[in-house]
N, CA and C of each residue as an Amber inpcrd file, in Angstrom:
protein
   456
 -26.0470000 127.7820000 -54.3630000 -26.9990000 126.7220000 -54.1870000
 -26.3370000 125.4100000 -54.5930000 -26.4950000 124.3980000 -53.7780000
 -25.9320000 123.0780000 -54.0480000 -26.9630000 122.2050000 -54.7370000
 -26.5290000 121.4590000 -55.7200000 -27.4020000 120.4750000 -56.3590000
 -26.6750000 119.1440000 -56.3760000 -27.4070000 118.1120000 -56.2990000
 -26.8310000 116.7700000 -56.2990000 -27.3590000 115.9990000 -57.4880000
 -26.4580000 115.3940000 -58.2130000 -26.8420000 114.5530000 -59.3550000
 -26.7970000 113.0990000 -58.8980000 -27.7180000 112.2800000 -59.3860000
 -27.6710000 110.8770000 -59.0010000 -26.4050000 110.2230000 -59.5270000
 -25.8910000 109.2860000 -58.7570000 -24.6930000 108.5480000 -59.1670000
 -25.0100000 107.7130000 -60.3900000 -24.0090000 107.4510000 -61.1860000
 -24.2010000 106.6030000 -62.3640000 -24.7090000 105.2420000 -61.9220000
 -25.6330000 104.6920000 -62.6680000 -26.2210000 103.3830000 -62.3880000
 -26.9410000 103.3150000 -61.0460000 -27.4580000 104.4230000 -60.5750000
 -28.1390000 104.4340000 -59.2820000 -29.3330000 103.4980000 -59.2730000
 -29.9630000 103.2960000 -60.4220000 -31.1210000 102.4160000 -60.4770000
 -30.7630000 100.9800000 -60.8570000 -29.5030000 100.7420000 -61.1520000
 -29.0790000  99.3810000 -61.5110000 -28.9470000  98.5580000 -60.2430000
 -29.4730000  97.3740000 -60.2730000 -29.3600000  96.5250000 -59.0850000
 -28.1490000  95.6120000 -59.2300000 -27.5750000  95.2400000 -58.1100000
 -26.4360000  94.3230000 -58.1110000 -26.9220000  92.9540000 -58.5790000
 -26.0620000  92.2040000 -59.2600000 -26.4890000  90.8830000 -59.7080000
 -26.8280000  89.9920000 -58.5100000 -27.8470000  89.1870000 -58.6690000
 -28.2740000  88.2960000 -57.5900000 -27.2530000  87.1860000 -57.4060000
 -27.1310000  86.7270000 -56.1880000 -26.2280000  85.6070000 -55.9030000
 -26.7690000  84.3600000 -56.5940000 -25.8680000  83.5140000 -57.0160000
 -26.2000000  82.2540000 -57.6610000 -26.0700000  81.1590000 -56.6030000
 -27.1660000  80.4910000 -56.2680000 -27.1730000  79.4640000 -55.2160000
 -27.8140000  78.1950000 -55.7560000 -27.1930000  77.0560000 -55.4470000
 -27.7680000  75.7470000 -55.7690000 -27.6940000  74.8700000 -54.5210000
 -28.7540000  74.1100000 -54.2470000 -28.8200000  73.2730000 -53.0440000
 -29.4020000  71.8960000 -53.3600000 -29.0850000  70.9350000 -52.5020000
 -29.6910000  69.6020000 -52.5750000 -29.8470000  69.0830000 -51.1440000
 -31.0130000  68.4820000 -50.8650000 -31.3070000  67.9560000 -49.5260000
 -31.0710000  66.4540000 -49.4410000 -30.6300000  66.0060000 -48.2680000
 -30.3930000  64.6060000 -47.9370000 -31.0750000  64.3370000 -46.6010000
 -31.8150000  63.2340000 -46.4850000 -32.5310000  62.9320000 -45.2350000
 -32.2500000  61.5110000 -44.7780000 -32.2800000  61.3330000 -43.4600000
 -32.0170000  60.0330000 -42.8530000 -32.6380000  60.0230000 -41.4530000
 -33.0310000  58.8440000 -40.9840000 -33.5080000  58.6920000 -39.6120000
 -32.4010000  58.0440000 -38.7980000 -32.0460000  58.6700000 -37.6830000
 -31.0560000  58.1290000 -36.7630000 -31.7990000  57.5140000 -35.5820000
 -31.5870000  56.2200000 -35.3530000 -32.2490000  55.5250000 -34.2480000
 -31.2020000  54.7830000 -33.4300000 -31.2060000  55.0120000 -32.1430000
 -30.2510000  54.3300000 -31.2700000 -30.7030000  52.9010000 -31.0310000
 -29.7600000  52.0450000 -30.7260000 -30.0750000  50.6590000 -30.3820000
 -30.1940000  50.5120000 -28.8720000 -30.3100000  49.2940000 -28.4340000
 -30.3560000  49.0230000 -27.0000000 -31.7660000  49.0630000 -26.4430000
 -31.8300000  49.0370000 -25.1090000 -33.1050000  48.9170000 -24.4020000
 -33.8710000  50.2340000 -24.3170000 -33.2150000  51.3630000 -24.5770000
 -33.8740000  52.6610000 -24.4660000 -34.0210000  53.2710000 -25.8470000
 -35.1820000  53.1080000 -26.4810000 -35.3390000  53.6140000 -27.8460000
 -35.4130000  55.1420000 -27.9020000 -34.8420000  55.6700000 -28.9660000
 -34.9490000  57.0990000 -29.2810000 -34.5210000  57.2580000 -30.7340000
 -35.1530000  58.1870000 -31.4270000 -34.7920000  58.4290000 -32.8230000
 -35.1830000  59.8430000 -33.2130000 -34.6370000  60.2710000 -34.3570000
 -35.0460000  61.5430000 -34.9320000 -34.6030000  61.5910000 -36.3800000
 -35.4100000  62.2650000 -37.1850000 -35.0600000  62.4330000 -38.5960000
 -34.1150000  63.6300000 -38.7220000 -33.1540000  63.4960000 -39.6310000
 -32.1570000  64.5380000 -39.8560000 -32.1300000  64.8440000 -41.3500000
 -32.1570000  66.1170000 -41.6960000 -32.0290000  66.5480000 -43.0850000
 -30.8470000  67.5010000 -43.1800000 -29.9520000  67.2130000 -44.1260000
 -28.8180000  68.0920000 -44.3980000 -29.0140000  68.6520000 -45.8020000
 -29.0750000  69.9530000 -45.8960000 -29.2240000  70.6340000 -47.1880000
 -27.8740000  71.2510000 -47.5420000 -27.1880000  70.6700000 -48.5440000
 -25.8970000  71.1820000 -48.9890000 -26.1200000  72.2620000 -50.0400000
 -25.4710000  73.4130000 -49.8520000 -25.6380000  74.5400000 -50.7640000
 -24.2820000  75.1160000 -51.1550000 -24.2080000  75.5960000 -52.3960000
 -23.0570000  76.3310000 -52.8910000 -23.5710000  77.6760000 -53.3770000
 -22.7830000  78.7300000 -53.1180000 -23.2010000  80.0780000 -53.4910000
 -22.0470000  80.8490000 -54.1050000 -22.3580000  81.5750000 -55.1620000
 -21.4060000  82.5250000 -55.7450000 -22.0670000  83.8960000 -55.7040000
 -21.3400000  84.8740000 -55.1760000 -21.7630000  86.2700000 -55.1960000
 -20.5880000  87.0510000 -55.7700000 -20.6260000  87.3130000 -57.0670000
 -19.5330000  87.9310000 -57.8110000 -18.3180000  86.9920000 -57.7490000
 -17.2440000  87.3460000 -57.0410000 -16.0740000  86.4670000 -56.9680000
 -15.9910000  85.7210000 -55.6390000 -16.9850000  85.8760000 -54.7890000
 -16.9980000  85.2140000 -53.4850000 -17.7960000  83.9210000 -53.5730000
 -17.1640000  82.8210000 -53.1620000 -17.8140000  81.5060000 -53.1730000
 -17.7840000  80.9180000 -51.7800000 -18.8280000  80.1480000 -51.4690000
 -18.8940000  79.4660000 -50.1720000 -19.8000000  78.2590000 -50.3080000
 -19.6380000  77.3220000 -49.3860000 -20.5160000  76.1560000 -49.3050000
 -20.9560000  76.0030000 -47.8600000 -22.1630000  75.4630000 -47.6760000
 -22.6260000  75.2250000 -46.3170000 -23.5630000  74.0300000 -46.2930000
 -23.6750000  73.4680000 -45.1040000 -24.6550000  72.4300000 -44.8310000
 -25.6020000  72.9520000 -43.7820000 -26.8640000  73.0280000 -44.1140000
 -27.8940000  73.4590000 -43.1810000 -28.5880000  72.2020000 -42.6700000
 -28.4710000  71.9520000 -41.3730000 -28.9910000  70.7270000 -40.7700000
 -30.2700000  71.0550000 -40.0110000 -31.3360000  70.3220000 -40.3090000
 -32.5780000  70.4700000 -39.5550000 -32.9920000  69.0870000 -39.0520000
 -33.6740000  69.0830000 -37.9370000 -34.0540000  67.8220000 -37.3050000
 -35.5250000  67.8200000 -36.9730000 -36.1190000  66.6550000 -37.1500000
 -37.4990000  66.4770000 -36.7420000 -37.5770000  66.3010000 -35.2340000
 -38.7820000  66.2110000 -34.7250000 -38.9800000  66.0100000 -33.2920000
 -38.3150000  64.7110000 -32.8600000 -37.7430000  64.7290000 -31.6840000
 -37.0610000  63.5530000 -31.1400000 -38.0910000  62.6430000 -30.4850000
 -38.0430000  61.3440000 -30.8560000 -38.9000000  60.3820000 -30.1660000
 -38.0580000  59.7440000 -29.0660000 -38.5710000  59.7250000 -27.8610000
 -37.8130000  59.2190000 -26.7160000 -36.9850000  60.3350000 -26.1050000
 -36.4210000  60.0570000 -24.9380000 -35.6550000  61.0820000 -24.2320000
 -34.1710000  60.7560000 -24.1360000 -33.7730000  59.5650000 -24.5390000
 -32.3700000  59.1600000 -24.4280000 -31.5370000  59.8110000 -25.5230000
 -30.2330000  59.9720000 -25.2440000 -29.3120000  60.4490000 -26.2720000
 -29.2760000  59.4520000 -27.4190000 -29.0270000  59.9350000 -28.6290000
 -29.0610000  59.1020000 -29.8340000 -27.6590000  58.7810000 -30.3420000
 -26.7380000  59.7380000 -30.2580000 -25.4020000  59.5450000 -30.8170000
 -24.3120000  59.8020000 -29.7790000 -23.1990000  59.0830000 -29.9530000
 -21.9830000  59.4120000 -29.2030000 -21.3580000  60.6610000 -29.8120000
 -21.3830000  60.7260000 -31.1540000 -20.9240000  61.9360000 -31.8470000
 -21.5990000  62.0300000 -33.2150000 -21.7200000  63.2530000 -33.6970000
 -22.2370000  63.5310000 -35.0360000 -21.5140000  64.7800000 -35.5310000
 -20.7140000  64.6120000 -36.5860000 -19.9150000  65.7040000 -37.1390000
 -20.3070000  65.9050000 -38.6010000 -20.6320000  67.1400000 -38.9610000
 -20.9870000  67.5000000 -40.3290000 -19.7260000  68.0230000 -41.0140000
 -19.3850000  67.4310000 -42.1640000 -18.2180000  67.8280000 -42.9440000
 -18.7020000  68.4010000 -44.2760000 -18.3090000  69.6380000 -44.5750000
 -18.7520000  70.3230000 -45.7880000 -17.5230000  70.7560000 -46.5740000
 -17.6000000  70.5630000 -47.8950000 -16.5150000  70.9620000 -48.7860000
 -17.0400000  71.8450000 -49.9150000 -16.3080000  72.8880000 -50.2260000
 -16.5170000  73.6630000 -51.4450000 -15.5760000  73.0560000 -52.4670000
 -16.1280000  72.6090000 -53.6030000 -15.3270000  71.9450000 -54.6180000
 -15.4690000  72.6770000 -55.9530000 -14.4110000  72.5920000 -56.7420000
 -14.5010000  73.0010000 -58.1410000 -14.0350000  71.8130000 -58.9740000
 -14.9530000  71.2790000 -59.7810000 -14.6790000  70.0930000 -60.5930000
 -14.1070000  68.9560000 -59.7360000 -14.7260000  68.7120000 -58.5850000
 -14.3830000  67.6560000 -57.6260000 -13.0550000  67.8510000 -56.9050000
 -12.3940000  68.9970000 -57.0580000 -11.1850000  69.3110000 -56.2980000
 -11.5840000  70.1630000 -55.0930000 -11.1210000  69.7980000 -53.9000000
 -11.4390000  70.5480000 -52.6850000 -10.8090000  71.9350000 -52.7150000
 -11.6200000  72.9560000 -52.4870000 -11.1510000  74.3360000 -52.4470000
 -11.2530000  74.9340000 -51.0440000 -12.1700000  74.4190000 -50.2390000
 -12.3260000  74.8380000 -48.8450000 -13.1020000  73.7290000 -48.1350000
 -12.8410000  73.5530000 -46.8520000 -13.5280000  72.5060000 -46.0950000
 -13.6990000  72.9450000 -44.6480000 -14.7340000  72.4030000 -44.0120000
 -14.9950000  72.6960000 -42.6110000 -15.6900000  71.4900000 -41.9850000
 -15.4350000  71.2690000 -40.7030000 -16.1110000  70.2250000 -39.9280000
 -16.7480000  70.8750000 -38.7170000 -18.0030000  70.5050000 -38.4250000
 -18.7370000  71.1070000 -37.3080000 -19.3370000  69.9960000 -36.4530000
 -19.0870000  70.0620000 -35.1600000 -19.5900000  69.0590000 -34.2280000
 -21.0190000  69.4130000 -33.8250000 -21.9650000  68.5530000 -34.1960000
 -23.3770000  68.7860000 -33.8970000 -23.9080000  67.7690000 -32.8780000
 -23.0220000  67.1430000 -32.1180000 -23.4220000  66.0850000 -31.1810000
 -24.4390000  66.5740000 -30.1530000 -24.0940000  67.6150000 -29.4250000
 -24.9880000  68.1130000 -28.3680000 -26.3170000  68.5540000 -28.9620000
 -26.2570000  69.1790000 -30.1160000 -27.4700000  69.6560000 -30.7790000
 -28.3510000  68.4900000 -31.1980000 -27.7540000  67.3930000 -31.6880000
 -28.5120000  66.2170000 -32.1120000 -29.1930000  65.5400000 -30.9280000
 -28.5200000  65.4830000 -29.8020000 -29.0660000  64.8200000 -28.6180000
 -30.0220000  65.6960000 -27.8270000 -30.0700000  66.9850000 -28.1120000
 -30.9300000  67.9070000 -27.3860000 -32.3860000  67.4690000 -27.5230000
 -33.0860000  67.4140000 -26.4070000 -34.4750000  66.9480000 -26.4050000
 -35.4120000  68.1170000 -26.6620000 -35.8240000  68.2660000 -27.9100000
 -36.7500000  69.3340000 -28.2500000 -37.7330000  68.8350000 -29.3010000
 -38.5740000  69.7020000 -29.7490000 -39.6110000  69.3270000 -30.7130000
 -39.1340000  69.4310000 -32.1540000 -37.8550000  69.6950000 -32.3720000
 -37.3280000  69.8090000 -33.7270000 -37.5950000  71.1880000 -34.2990000
 -37.2540000  71.3590000 -35.5700000 -37.5060000  72.6110000 -36.2540000
 -36.3690000  73.6060000 -36.1870000 -35.3760000  73.3880000 -35.3130000
 -34.2360000  74.2900000 -35.2530000 -33.2360000  73.9180000 -36.3390000
 -32.3610000  74.8610000 -36.6820000 -31.3470000  74.6200000 -37.7080000
 -29.9490000  74.8000000 -37.1330000 -29.0370000  74.0360000 -37.6790000
 -27.6150000  74.1040000 -37.3570000 -26.9180000  74.2880000 -38.6970000
 -26.0580000  75.2940000 -38.8310000 -25.3950000  75.5430000 -40.1090000
 -23.8900000  75.4320000 -39.9530000 -23.2840000  74.7340000 -40.9130000
 -21.8440000  74.5410000 -40.9680000 -21.3780000  75.1080000 -42.3010000
 -20.5740000  76.1990000 -42.2770000 -20.2120000  76.9090000 -43.5020000
 -18.7000000  77.0090000 -43.6640000 -18.2280000  76.8060000 -44.9030000
 -16.8130000  76.9840000 -45.2030000 -16.4500000  78.4620000 -45.1430000
 -15.1630000  78.7360000 -45.0630000 -14.7060000  80.1050000 -45.2130000
 -14.9360000  80.5230000 -46.6570000 -15.0800000  81.8190000 -46.8650000
 -15.2390000  82.3280000 -48.2280000 -13.9810000  82.0560000 -49.0350000
 -14.1950000  81.7550000 -50.2920000 -13.1060000  81.5580000 -51.2640000
 -13.3270000  82.6050000 -52.3520000 -12.2560000  83.2360000 -52.7930000
 -12.3710000  84.2880000 -53.7960000 -11.7610000  83.8040000 -55.1020000
 -12.5860000  83.7760000 -56.1490000 -12.1130000  83.3010000 -57.4390000
 -13.0070000  83.8380000 -58.5530000 -12.3850000  84.2120000 -59.6420000
 -13.1540000  84.6110000 -60.8260000 -13.3130000  83.4260000 -61.7820000
 -12.7040000  82.2780000 -61.4560000 -12.8530000  81.0820000 -62.2900000
 -14.3040000  80.6320000 -62.2800000 -14.8090000  80.2630000 -63.4430000
 -16.2030000  79.8560000 -63.5350000 -16.3050000  78.3740000 -63.8670000
 -17.4470000  77.8150000 -63.5300000 -17.7620000  76.4380000 -63.8860000
 -17.3670000  75.4170000 -62.8350000 -18.2790000  74.4860000 -62.5890000
 -17.9890000  73.3160000 -61.7720000 -17.9510000  73.5040000 -60.2750000
 -18.4570000  74.6070000 -59.7410000 -18.4460000  74.8280000 -58.2870000
 -19.6170000  74.0880000 -57.6470000 -19.3380000  73.2800000 -56.6240000
 -20.3620000  72.5090000 -55.9260000 -20.0940000  72.4800000 -54.4270000
 -21.1180000  72.1130000 -53.6780000 -20.9730000  71.7980000 -52.2530000
 -21.0890000  70.2840000 -52.1390000 -20.2330000  69.6860000 -51.3280000
 -20.2850000  68.2490000 -51.1030000 -19.9680000  68.0080000 -49.6360000
 -20.1980000  66.7940000 -49.1740000 -19.8810000  66.5190000 -47.7850000
 -20.3810000  65.1780000 -47.3110000 -20.2250000  64.9800000 -46.0080000
 -20.6840000  63.7650000 -45.3590000 -20.9390000  64.0580000 -43.8940000
 -21.5190000  63.0740000 -43.2290000 -21.7550000  63.1560000 -41.7950000
 -21.0820000  61.9440000 -41.1650000 -20.2060000  62.1840000 -40.2110000
 -19.5550000  61.1230000 -39.4490000 -20.3220000  60.9900000 -38.1310000
 -20.7270000  59.7680000 -37.7870000 -21.5400000  59.6030000 -36.5860000
 -21.3220000  58.2340000 -35.9580000 -21.7040000  58.1160000 -34.7000000
 -21.6630000  56.8510000 -33.9780000 -22.9570000  56.7690000 -33.1650000
 -23.8370000  55.8680000 -33.5810000 -25.1150000  55.6850000 -32.8830000
 -24.9020000  54.9210000 -31.5850000 -25.5680000  55.3460000 -30.5540000
 -25.4980000  54.6580000 -29.2630000 -26.2390000  53.3300000 -29.3740000
 -25.6010000  52.2650000 -28.9120000 -26.2580000  50.9650000 -28.8000000
 -26.3650000  50.1480000 -30.0680000 -25.7390000  50.5890000 -31.1830000
 -25.8500000  49.7900000 -32.4030000 -24.6710000  48.8330000 -32.5860000
 -23.6190000  48.9790000 -31.7780000 -22.4740000  48.0870000 -31.8270000
 -21.6070000  48.2380000 -33.0650000 -21.7560000  49.3300000 -33.8300000
 -21.0290000  49.4710000 -35.0980000 -19.9090000  50.5030000 -35.0750000
 -19.7040000  51.2440000 -34.0230000 -18.6990000  52.3090000 -33.9680000
 -18.9740000  53.3830000 -35.0100000 -17.9170000  54.0220000 -35.5220000
 -18.0770000  55.1560000 -36.4360000 -18.6240000  54.7330000 -37.7930000
 -19.5830000  55.5160000 -38.2840000 -20.1660000  55.3120000 -39.6040000
 -20.0970000  56.6330000 -40.3670000 -20.1850000  56.5590000 -41.6890000
 -20.1860000  57.7560000 -42.5240000 -21.4130000  57.7500000 -43.4180000
 -22.1380000  58.8510000 -43.4000000 -23.2740000  59.0710000 -44.2830000
 -22.7880000  59.9980000 -45.3900000 -22.5790000  59.4600000 -46.5840000
 -22.1500000  60.2660000 -47.7300000 -23.3550000  61.0210000 -48.2750000
 -23.2090000  62.3180000 -48.4120000 -24.3070000  63.1650000 -48.8490000
 -24.2320000  63.3930000 -50.3580000 -25.3770000  63.5310000 -50.9950000
 -25.4330000  63.9060000 -52.4060000 -25.1220000  65.3990000 -52.4830000
 -24.1460000  65.7580000 -53.2880000 -23.7030000  67.1440000 -53.3990000
 -24.7150000  68.0090000 -54.1280000 -24.4670000  69.3020000 -54.0590000
 -25.3480000  70.2670000 -54.7210000 -25.1560000  70.2260000 -56.2270000
 -26.1250000  70.7160000 -56.9800000 -25.8890000  70.9540000 -58.4020000
 -24.7810000  72.0050000 -58.5590000 -24.1310000  72.0340000 -59.7070000
 -23.0200000  72.9630000 -59.9510000 -23.5130000  74.3610000 -60.3200000
 -22.7010000  75.3480000 -59.9680000 -22.9050000  76.7250000 -60.4110000
 -21.6780000  77.1540000 -61.2130000 -21.8090000  78.2530000 -61.9190000
 -20.6780000  78.7570000 -62.7300000 -19.7060000  79.5440000 -61.9110000
């Protein structure tokens, strides 16, 4: 007769991931004779799951007012930092998504590659958005985002 014993720590749960986030919001409005605008929120997050670390920017947009395109380009840049030193970075082009004529509510996520480290303290997500509004006559602009709170 075969009997099975439960594995050691079968009832122990894995430690929960440690995540910290901060949201940044802005309204993008094109210039010129054809008005259009939409609100944009970028939520920067940093996560540690044991020795795996990552950062991401989750972009959500409100309903678009008007039907014209708003930006020539919009690029989300996200960095995983430890004590303000870059550990991983990624850039994601969200131009087509920003100009898409919809009622809002969809999300676009830009995530760094995983970084593996047992070092603790000072891990944050930081970033910016590089964009060029149509019809404003200003060319490329940068929206500096407030980074996430730190995790260990």
